[in-house]
VOGU-3710 file (C-alpha; in Angstrom, 3 decimals, decimal comma):
1> mkvlylgywg> 21,267/-10,736/14,669  18,714/-8,612/16,486  16,540/-6,418/14,264  14,411/-3,450/15,253  11,574/-3,138/12,741  9,990/0,301/12,722  6,517/0,904/11,309  4,819/4,295/11,028  1,235/3,029/11,352  -0,856/1,366/14,028
11> aneglsvati> -0,357/-2,385/14,250  -4,007/-3,098/13,426  -4,214/-0,743/10,435  -4,770/-2,352/7,056  -1,390/-1,290/5,689  0,390/-2,909/8,629  -1,556/-6,140/8,286  -1,030/-6,291/4,513  2,588/-5,138/4,244  4,375/-5,353/7,601
21> yphlsilasf> 3,152/-8,658/9,023  4,311/-10,735/6,022  7,719/-9,056/6,095  8,126/-9,818/9,794  7,379/-13,469/9,063  9,954/-13,554/6,258  12,593/-11,999/8,506  11,784/-14,463/11,288  12,337/-17,372/8,875  16,058/-16,586/8,610
31> dsvqkifyfs> 18,330/-18,543/10,946  20,601/-15,510/11,197  17,800/-13,445/12,771  17,628/-14,111/16,493  15,022/-11,523/17,524  12,762/-8,916/15,897  11,465/-5,983/17,916  8,486/-4,565/16,023  7,573/-0,991/17,012  4,228/0,345/15,823
41> merdgdidsl> 2,911/3,898/16,223  -0,529/3,892/17,826  -2,500/7,106/17,338  -6,012/5,930/18,211  -5,847/4,710/21,777  -4,324/1,848/23,702  -3,869/-1,615/22,264  -2,291/-4,694/23,766  0,967/-5,983/22,353  0,222/-8,367/19,507
51> kfdtlkiqhi> 1,192/-12,009/19,682  2,749/-13,510/16,565  3,181/-17,139/15,553  6,844/-17,096/16,496  8,515/-15,987/19,713  11,172/-14,328/17,573  8,815/-11,378/17,017  8,062/-9,042/19,915  5,558/-6,236/19,353  6,078/-2,959/21,214
61> pfftghglkd> 3,444/-0,246/20,648  4,458/3,418/20,898  1,461/5,528/21,891  1,110/8,885/20,197  -1,692/10,883/18,531  -2,733/13,008/15,571  -2,037/16,509/16,904  0,933/18,796/16,314  2,402/18,054/19,751  2,120/14,343/19,018
71> klkdftafpk> 3,968/14,749/15,710  6,756/16,603/17,495  6,880/13,776/20,016  7,206/11,248/17,165  10,454/12,881/16,049  11,876/13,877/19,444  10,832/11,625/22,319  10,438/8,500/20,198  13,996/8,484/18,775  15,351/8,918/22,318
81> llidfikken> 13,266/5,963/23,489  14,590/3,861/20,610  18,208/4,819/21,332  17,862/3,624/24,924  16,068/0,465/23,828  18,701/-0,403/21,215  21,468/-0,026/23,781  19,644/-2,191/26,312  18,777/-4,976/23,841  21,994/-4,842/21,759
91> vdkiiargap> 20,113/-4,346/18,482  22,243/-4,868/15,365  20,128/-3,298/12,626  17,061/-1,136/12,067  14,611/-1,750/9,241  12,185/1,151/8,756  9,128/0,909/6,540  8,536/4,078/4,548  10,338/7,409/4,448  8,659/8,894/7,583
101> agaiawmvwk> 9,816/5,891/9,636  13,156/6,151/7,846  13,509/9,707/9,162  13,255/8,384/12,721  15,776/5,641/11,921  18,217/8,262/10,596  17,827/10,301/13,800  18,688/7,212/15,811  21,658/6,439/13,527  23,073/9,928/14,133
111> knkipfvves> 23,469/9,069/17,815  24,545/5,439/17,808  25,559/4,615/14,188  23,445/1,447/14,197  23,015/0,648/10,466  19,540/1,219/9,112  17,629/0,054/6,051  14,606/1,866/4,640  12,174/-0,334/2,743  9,187/0,912/0,787
121> fephadymle> 11,175/4,124/0,372  9,050/6,569/-1,582  9,122/10,352/-2,200  6,600/10,992/0,569  7,190/14,739/0,774  6,550/15,165/-2,952  3,406/13,014/-2,743  1,988/15,388/-0,166  3,087/18,501/-2,063  1,781/17,411/-5,456
131> sgvwskydpr> -1,506/16,256/-3,932  -2,043/19,673/-2,354  -1,950/18,354/1,219  1,253/20,281/2,009  2,524/23,533/0,474  6,070/24,156/-0,727  6,846/26,214/2,392  4,986/24,016/4,873  7,437/23,033/7,654  6,230/19,431/7,333
141> ylmekyweek> 7,222/19,369/3,667  10,586/21,003/4,259  11,471/18,662/7,130  10,340/15,485/5,368  12,208/16,482/2,204  15,364/17,126/4,240  15,053/13,806/6,053  14,573/11,914/2,798  17,795/13,386/1,430  19,636/12,249/4,568
151> qkiyaqniit> 18,278/8,729/4,144  19,575/8,619/0,568  23,064/9,369/1,878  23,280/7,441/5,140  20,989/4,404/4,848  22,870/1,140/4,518  20,265/0,058/1,960  17,237/1,639/0,339  14,507/-0,631/-0,986  12,164/1,079/-3,419
161> vsnnyknqli> 8,862/-0,445/-4,482  9,267/0,258/-8,200  12,016/-0,026/-10,784  11,029/3,366/-12,152  11,820/5,075/-8,848  15,047/3,112/-8,383  16,207/4,397/-11,766  15,293/7,953/-10,794  17,307/7,692/-7,565  20,322/6,501/-9,550
171> segvksdile> 19,932/9,494/-11,875  19,917/11,729/-8,775  23,281/10,313/-7,703  22,212/7,731/-5,110  24,698/4,855/-5,125  23,257/1,991/-7,143  24,866/-0,654/-4,918  22,679/0,315/-1,949  19,442/0,152/-3,954  17,073/-2,800/-4,182
181> vgpccvdtqk> 13,509/-3,176/-5,450  10,874/-4,878/-3,311  7,308/-4,198/-4,488  4,321/-4,385/-2,152  3,646/-8,106/-2,376  0,517/-10,118/-1,688  -0,487/-13,644/-0,758  -1,752/-14,688/-4,174  -3,438/-17,784/-2,787  -5,324/-15,811/-0,135
191> fqfiheqrec> -6,608/-13,363/-2,758  -7,429/-15,890/-5,466  -10,812/-15,856/-7,165  -13,339/-18,229/-5,581  -16,607/-18,729/-7,442  -18,479/-19,802/-4,319  -17,640/-16,481/-2,637  -18,720/-14,616/-5,760  -22,147/-16,216/-5,568  -22,400/-15,710/-1,806
201> irkdlgipen> -21,550/-11,988/-1,813  -23,719/-11,248/-4,839  -26,663/-13,043/-3,220  -26,115/-11,161/0,052  -26,040/-7,783/-1,750  -28,800/-8,622/-4,203  -26,580/-8,273/-7,270  -27,782/-10,193/-10,359  -25,554/-12,834/-11,893  -25,338/-10,926/-15,192
211> aivgiyvgki> -24,400/-7,581/-13,565  -21,020/-5,931/-14,164  -19,526/-5,029/-10,794  -16,721/-2,522/-10,255  -14,951/-2,382/-6,906  -12,938/0,292/-5,129  -10,918/-0,473/-1,996  -9,538/2,400/0,078  -9,934/6,117/0,633  -10,443/9,204/-1,480
221> ggiyysseav> -8,670/12,535/-1,055  -5,008/13,315/-0,387  -2,886/11,366/-2,869  -6,102/9,852/-4,271  -8,712/11,513/-6,441  -11,731/12,832/-4,527  -14,586/14,536/-6,412  -13,207/13,145/-9,672  -13,427/9,621/-8,266  -17,012/10,153/-7,134
231> nlfkdfinls> -17,957/11,470/-10,591  -16,290/8,471/-12,231  -18,235/6,070/-10,011  -21,500/7,867/-10,778  -20,805/7,794/-14,512  -20,177/4,038/-14,284  -23,430/3,180/-12,519  -25,398/5,544/-14,767  -24,178/3,845/-17,949  -26,368/0,801/-17,354
241> slhhliiltp> -28,875/-0,539/-14,851  -26,718/-3,687/-14,764  -23,716/-1,762/-13,446  -23,104/-2,135/-9,711  -20,396/-0,703/-7,488  -18,804/-2,031/-4,287  -16,783/0,390/-2,143  -14,741/-0,955/0,783  -13,527/1,990/2,843  -13,104/3,444/6,333
251> qleefegqfs> -14,736/6,662/5,001  -18,288/5,389/5,356  -20,009/8,709/6,043  -18,253/10,488/3,190  -19,243/7,880/0,624  -22,735/7,294/1,993  -23,446/11,013/1,665  -22,487/10,892/-2,016  -24,484/7,770/-2,891  -27,437/7,854/-0,475
261> sennvfirsv> -30,007/7,585/-3,273  -28,256/4,853/-5,258  -29,577/1,299/-4,925  -26,767/-0,344/-6,857  -23,883/1,044/-4,766  -22,765/-0,964/-1,741  -20,516/0,755/0,802  -18,881/-1,353/3,488  -16,053/-1,294/6,010  -14,736/-4,829/6,409
271> phsevpnyls> -11,658/-6,526/7,903  -8,790/-7,017/5,485  -9,367/-10,781/5,662  -12,801/-10,353/4,027  -11,622/-8,221/1,099  -10,899/-11,234/-1,181  -14,562/-12,304/-0,981  -15,721/-8,940/-2,335  -13,042/-8,981/-5,032  -14,367/-12,350/-6,180
281> asdfafslhr> -17,846/-10,814/-6,454  -16,477/-8,120/-8,786  -15,484/-7,906/-12,446  -12,950/-5,075/-12,464  -11,324/-2,662/-10,013  -10,604/1,038/-9,703  -7,146/2,314/-8,659  -7,373/6,091/-8,465  -4,177/7,853/-7,386  -3,728/11,424/-8,575
291> pspskiglsp> -1,050/11,335/-11,298  2,077/13,404/-10,639  5,822/12,976/-11,227  6,470/11,423/-7,806  3,895/8,660/-8,275  6,478/6,558/-10,116  7,559/5,642/-6,577  4,313/3,809/-5,785  3,462/0,112/-5,649  -0,146/0,105/-4,440
301> ikngeywang> -0,870/-3,024/-2,395  -4,447/-2,974/-3,678  -3,250/-3,473/-7,266  -1,464/-6,665/-6,292  -4,608/-7,874/-4,528  -6,761/-7,019/-7,545  -4,413/-8,878/-9,892  -4,204/-11,919/-7,632  -7,989/-12,160/-7,936  -7,806/-11,866/-11,719
311> lpilisegig> -9,349/-8,392/-11,943  -8,522/-5,919/-14,739  -7,832/-2,448/-13,358  -8,880/1,047/-14,387  -5,842/3,057/-13,258  -4,308/6,516/-13,493  -1,244/7,173/-15,676  2,289/6,990/-14,248  1,648/4,910/-11,112  4,860/3,067/-10,197
321> ddsnlikenn> 5,556/0,229/-12,600  1,868/-0,760/-12,621  0,459/1,573/-15,269  3,056/0,383/-17,773  2,451/-3,279/-16,887  -1,261/-2,809/-17,482  -0,659/-1,162/-20,870  1,939/-3,707/-21,978  -0,231/-6,689/-21,039  -3,588/-5,200/-22,079
331> igviwdsknn> -5,162/-6,083/-18,717  -6,828/-2,822/-17,892  -7,361/0,787/-18,898  -5,396/3,983/-18,307  -7,907/6,549/-17,107  -7,947/10,116/-18,375  -10,031/12,000/-15,796  -11,290/14,303/-18,561  -12,894/11,434/-20,456  -14,682/9,083/-18,069
341> hkalneivei> -16,963/7,446/-20,617  -14,127/6,394/-22,912  -12,279/4,655/-20,070  -15,444/3,055/-18,690  -16,503/1,709/-22,084  -13,025/0,269/-22,597  -12,953/-1,479/-19,199  -16,431/-2,939/-19,824  -15,154/-4,328/-23,155  -12,273/-6,015/-21,309
351> vdkvkrsekt> -14,677/-7,437/-18,711  -16,733/-8,966/-21,531  -13,597/-10,740/-22,801  -12,152/-11,827/-19,428  -14,548/-14,414/-18,066  -14,248/-14,911/-14,309  -12,782/-18,329/-13,552  -10,823/-20,154/-10,874  -8,297/-21,067/-13,568  -5,110/-18,991/-13,617
361> ntivelaknn> -5,207/-16,285/-16,288  -2,787/-13,650/-17,582  -3,718/-11,212/-14,809  -3,116/-13,743/-12,033  0,206/-14,723/-13,617  1,220/-11,064/-13,523  0,559/-10,998/-9,781  2,536/-14,183/-9,242  5,497/-12,892/-11,245  5,592/-9,311/-9,954
371> rkfsivekvy> 4,054/-9,335/-6,466  5,162/-12,638/-4,903  6,805/-12,616/-1,462  9,814/-14,576/-2,699  10,964/-11,267/-4,250  11,122/-9,705/-0,775  12,794/-12,796/0,657  15,551/-12,529/-1,980  16,050/-8,827/-1,171  16,306/-9,530/2,571
381> ksil> 18,899/-12,249/1,926  21,057/-9,707/0,123  20,963/-7,072/2,890  21,105/-9,067/6,134
//
């Protein structure tokens, strides 16, 4: 079998490294898979084709951009390119990651009827609407919503990242036999807590051993809180002189402008491979999506990474399956944005009880049970 794997992000972006690369490796491990053609969408300049550990995987970058003309090209010229490529290489199946990539896969299917699977299928249009990024009559919203409905009808399989969203799709009339659940999984060994790294990072940043350190990994704005997140961070560091905050983000200027006068806030942009070291230096983590009905479709990769490191999470309500798992297992706090101090005091109480250790604890076990890659491997076996 020859598989065309379609991503919607640049090959070097964090989401690709964290979520696509491991899935390519799992697919390549199957004897039935002869070749995988991985197409990435590069919007920030030229990159060379990546080399993977196996010759089964061939990376093909598609160069586009961020402008309106580029977006039109993504959904016009790119599908035509893929149709020609599939014919030339005799591709048997398309796997698209995310609903925007799934839209392109559906466009290709219309022309050649090559079966397509959409994994990490989420209500992307509703995310953007509910977060205020798109309006109800924005052409982008209307088109994405239309394309998502087509995927629900014509995809050979749809893999959601949460059980909550799978159940909603069934209630909408999507056939249950095409639905699978494959959460955003993590390498639990790679993200495990290492005491030596904790000491090293804290020494490098000048953080005392007895300090309580919160960490936030990612962006603000869009589907994430923005000013509310900044206020929450400020309330945390103002509660005690022993409270310190680490922010790992590509939005350096935005965060540095907000915390320029704070000595106990450390803002960095680091490779994904270095994130586990900073998690080990921390005591709890923030996960700050804006709550809305569509967020039941999420499975934030960062939550799996936090859990694998043994970190309790301060999280918004209604995020995928994660908010419920945190409540049921008492391994974090559900944050009400109208009452920062209550949530912060509660997470500090949990930190006092959960001593950082290289021994496996309840939080790490949750990661191993709910975010392990063997879940994805089992799903792939059922659809290939």
